[in-house]
N, C-alpha and C positions, 0 to 999 in steps of 0.2 A: 786337332788345334792342340798346341803346347799348354803346359803347365802354368807358364808366365802369364800368357793371354786370357785363361781363363780366370785366375788369379785376380787381374785387373777388371774383367768383366763383373766378377763379382763386386769388388769392392766396391767399383760403380753404381751398380742398382742397388745396394747397401745406403750407399750415397742418397739418393734418388728419393727413396723410401722413407729415409729419415727427414729431408727437405719434405716431403708430403704431410708425412706425420704435425709437422711443425707448424705447417701452412696450417692444418685442418685444428690444432688443438684452439685458438679462441674460438671459433665456431662450435667446437665439442663442450668446450669450459660454459660458453653461454647456454649451452640446451641444456646444459646440467646446473644451470645457474636457475632456469625456468622462463619465463616472459620479464623481459625488462621495463620497467615503472618509467611513465614518461607523462606528460603533460601536454594535452592536445585541446584544439579550439575549434567548434563546427563554422563551418564559412556561411557565412549570412548574406541574405540579400538587403540592398539598399537603395531605396529611388535616390542617383544624383543625377547631378549634371556632367554633361562631357565634357571635357576641356582639354586643350591642345599646346601647345608654347609652339612659338616659331620666331626665326630672327626676321623681324622688318625694316624699311626702310622710312623716316619719315617725308613726307610731300608736302606742300602747298600746294593746296587750292585752287590759288592764281597763283600764275610765275609769268610776268613776259617782260620782254627787251623793249625799251622807251628808243624808238629810232624818230628824227626829224623826217617831216614830210614838205619841207621848204629848205631853201639854201639861206644862208644868211649869217648875219656876225653874234657870238650868242653876247649878248649883254650883261645877262645875269642868271647866277646859278641861284636859286634861292631856296633849297632844302639842305640839311647837314646830313653827309654822308653817312650811312649807319642808322639814322634815326629814323624813326618809324615819321610818316605822312598820312593824311589824313587824304580820303577820295576827295578830288579835284583840287587840291592843293597845287601851288605853281611849284613846278622842276625847275625851267629851264624860262627864259627871255630871249627870245630872236629881237635883232633889231627890226622896227615897224616901220620906220620911213617911206620904202619906197613902196608896202604893201598896201600900206593908207593911201597912197599917192594913186597907186594902181585902183584902190576901190574908189575912190573920189574921180576919177578917169572914169570907171567903169557906170558907176553911177549916172557922171552926164552924158554919156552915151544913153544911155536908157530912159532918161529925161527927153531927149531929142528923138529918139525911136518912138515913144509915145506920143511925143506931139504931131509928128510926123503921120503915126496911123490917126490920130483924131484928126487932123486934115485929108489924108485919104478917105475916111468914113463920110465927113460931110461933103466931099465931092462925089461920091456915090450916093449918098441922099440927095442931090439935086439932079443927081441923072436919072434916078431912078423917078422923079417926080416928070422931065419933061420928056424920057421915053416914051410917053404915056399921050403925050398931046404930038410928038412927030418932031419936035425943036429940035432934037440930038440924034445922030443917027445911029443906029444898033453897034457899030462896030468902037463909037465912042464910049459907050456905056459899058462894052465889055472891058475896055481899055481902065476907063475906073473903076472896076469892079477887081480887075486881075490888081492893079496899085493899091486898092483896099485891103487885100491878102496879104501883098507883099509885104506892107508896112505891117502889118499884124507879127508874120515872121520876122522882120527884124525886131518887132518889141520881144518876142519869145528868145532872142540871140541874144539882143543887150541884155536881158534879164538873167538869162544862164553865166552871160561872161559878169555880172555884179555880185550874182550867187559865188562862185569861183573866187572871185576877187576877196570877196568878204571872207569865203573858209580858209584861203592861204594869210589874212590878215589877223584869223585865228587861229591857224597853226603857228603865229609867235611867242604862243604861249603855249608850254607844252604842261600838260598837269595832270596830277598823279590818278589812273583810272581806277583806282582802289583802295582802298587801307591798305596800308603793310609798310613794309619795310624796304628802304632804299639803299641800293650798295655802293660802292664808291664809280665818281663820276670819270668817263673816258676823255673827258674833254672840258677844259677852262674857260672862263669867261675869256673872251676877245678872239676864241677860234673863229674860224670860218668853217660851218658845217653843210653839208648837202642830203640827199635822200641816201645817196650812198656811202655816207661816211658811217654806218653800221650803230652799233648800241651805244646810245649815249649814258644809261644805265640803268640797272636790271631792278626790279620789284618784284617782291615776293610778299603775299598774305601770309599771317601768322597764325589768325585767329577765326577760326579754326584749324585746326592740322591736320590730315590724313597719314594715317600707317598702312602702307603696302606690303605684302607678302605675299609666299606662295604655297598652296597647300596641296599633298600630295594625294594621291588616288586611294589612299587606305582610309586618310582623316576625311576626304571630302565625303565616303559612306559612312564614318563613324558618325561626323559633325551633320547626318542630315542636310548636305548642303546639296542643292540641285542646279545645275548647269545652265546658267539661264534663266534660272524659274525668279521666284519673289525671293527678297531679302530674308531671312531666316530671323527668329529672333535670338540673337548672341551678341552677349556684351563682353568686353575686350578690357585690359588692364598691360599698363606697358612697365617694364621694368629699365632702368635707366643704365647709363656705364656707371661701374663701381658701386652695383648692385642696389642703386636707390630706384623707389618705387615711386613713379608716378600718382600724383594727390587725383587727378580726374578718370574717372572710366572713360569708356567709348562704346561705341555701337558698327557694327557692321551694316555699310552704308553702300558698299558696291562690291557686284560678286560677277566676273569675267562670263562672256559668254561662250566660253571654248576651250578645251585644254588645250594646253602649251604639248603639242605632240616632242618637240626636242627634252623636255622635262617630265614628260607626264603630271605636270601639275598644273593647279586651275590658280588665277589671280585672286586676290581680294584685297579690299581695304576696310580700314576702324576709321570714324571721324570723331577726335578728341576736340574737346575746349581747350583752348590754350592762351587765357586771359595775361597770363604772366611774362609768355612767350619764352618760357623751357622747352618746349620744344623747336628742332632747327630745322630747316629743310636739309633733306640729304644723310640726316644725322643716323646710325644704325641704332638699334635698339630690339630686347625682346619681348615679344607681343604675347599673351596669354590669351586665346577667347574659350569662352564658354556656355554653352546652349544655356538657353533661360528654361527651358524643360528638361524635366529629371526623367530618367530611364531605370530600370533595375539595373543592378551591377552585383558581381559577389566579391565580399570584402570578407581579407584574412588579414591576420597581424603582419607586420612587417617580421616580428622575430620569426616566423617559418619558414622564411626564406632562405636558401643558400643556392650557391652557383659555382659551376666548373667551365670547362670549354665550352660545353654545348649551349650553356644556359642558364638561367634559374629555374628553382625545380624545390618540390616542396615534398613532404614524406607524408604520407596519407595514410592514415589507419583504417583496415578495411572493416569488414563484419567479423572476420574470422581473427582480427588481430595480430594479422599478418601487415609488415609494412608494404605502402607501392611506391614505390617514387615517379612523382606525376612531373609533367614539364609544363610550366605556367610563362605565360606573357601577361605582363603588369600593367597596369596604369597608373592612376593620378594617387595620389598618398592623400587620406582622411585619416590625419590625424596619427595617431599611432599603428594604423592600419594602411591596407593599399587594397585597389583595387584589381582583381585576379579578372583581367579579361578573356583568357580562355584558359583552359585544362580542368577545371574545378567544375562540382556540383556545388549549389546549397545545400548544407547539410553535412557534407564532405567532412570530416576529423584530420586537421592537421597538426602535428607535432610541433610545438615551441618550446620543449625543454625537455631537455636529454635529448638531444640530437645528433651529439660525439657517440652516443653507446649503440646508435640502430645505424640499419642501410636496408637495403633493399631484401625483402625476405623475413627479417626479423621479428619475432614475435614480441608483443609489447603488453601490457598493462596499463591502458592511457585512464590517466583522470581527464575530464572533461572540464574545462573554464568556459566561462562564456567570454563572447569576446570582448565583451564592452568591460569587463572587469579585469581581465587580462593586461599587464605590463611590469612585468619583470617581477613580478610578487606585489604589486599595487595597485590597489583595487581603483577603477576608473569606471566613469560613464561612457556613454556613446561619445566615440569624436575624441575620446584620449580626456576628457574632461574628470577632472577628481571628482568623485566619492568619497564619502563615508559610510561602508555596509559589508555586510558579510560577502564574502566570493561566495560562490555558487559552482561547486565542482560536482562530479559522478563518476564511478569508474564504469568504461563501456563494458559490457555483458562479455 
């Protein structure tokens, strides 16, 4: 090997050694300085309800397209488009003349049939008396008996025709099937309509209203929901557009009986009182559902959380005063604290101050602060409310 190549290799080796020395210098300095002082909080267990948030759609419990059942000319539209109408209120009136005449004709035919039946029964009664004395033949008796039966059948037929005519006359008044809001009319007064004309107007009920949403498999297990089982005690609250919170809370009143195989979700619905009509059919909302029953959960300060590309994590002080990086999955916020749904056990100490000075494996000297008193140096009671008192701290052994 030439002297030039040896000189280049020695120079490269020297540069590499200097680089390694520079990288190790912060660690050596830290070891020389001793354990790093930090503040830590012990994770605690609290009994809390389980909450989840979803995007939902407001739906009316009653929604119907009003269609004509007979043909005729619209004589009157009795409602105001877009207004509330009460159950049984008149929406449309169709001209009645032909249906009134048809009913009268049917009633007259019924009266005649009933009279014919009376006469046929009288003839049958006489025949029954005479057949015993031999004054009439059995053939005559059978004829009168058949005539009476035919007369009764004619009465039933005439009565059915009269009932049908009465129904048709009733269909000339189209009324609201429930209390709700009527939409825009598709036909005006004077227009001729038939049963094939389609929808005259659509109606939706507005109080109460439902909110439908889909819940994923993980949330199904977390919320203790049973597919096809009894509806659990779960309350619901809504956030409307622009962040407005809806004033009335709701209850889950429907859980579907099977999982949607395409989306791997379960359909649910919550019921909300809507006396002021603020909720509208088809509106998209944010719905938060919460179990009424409480369950033990691990709570840590939000200040202990850090994030990288792999997700959220905390730095835990182990029994040997060394730092352990622990990945966590978080749940709902509880004041200044947050639920650690996985990754931590009760009593484990998470660093809340001095995070920028430590990393995995660092040796620390931790002052332990009560979770309900820690809030960036300000004393707090449980769930972040203010408290006048002494901060309770201790150094880890």
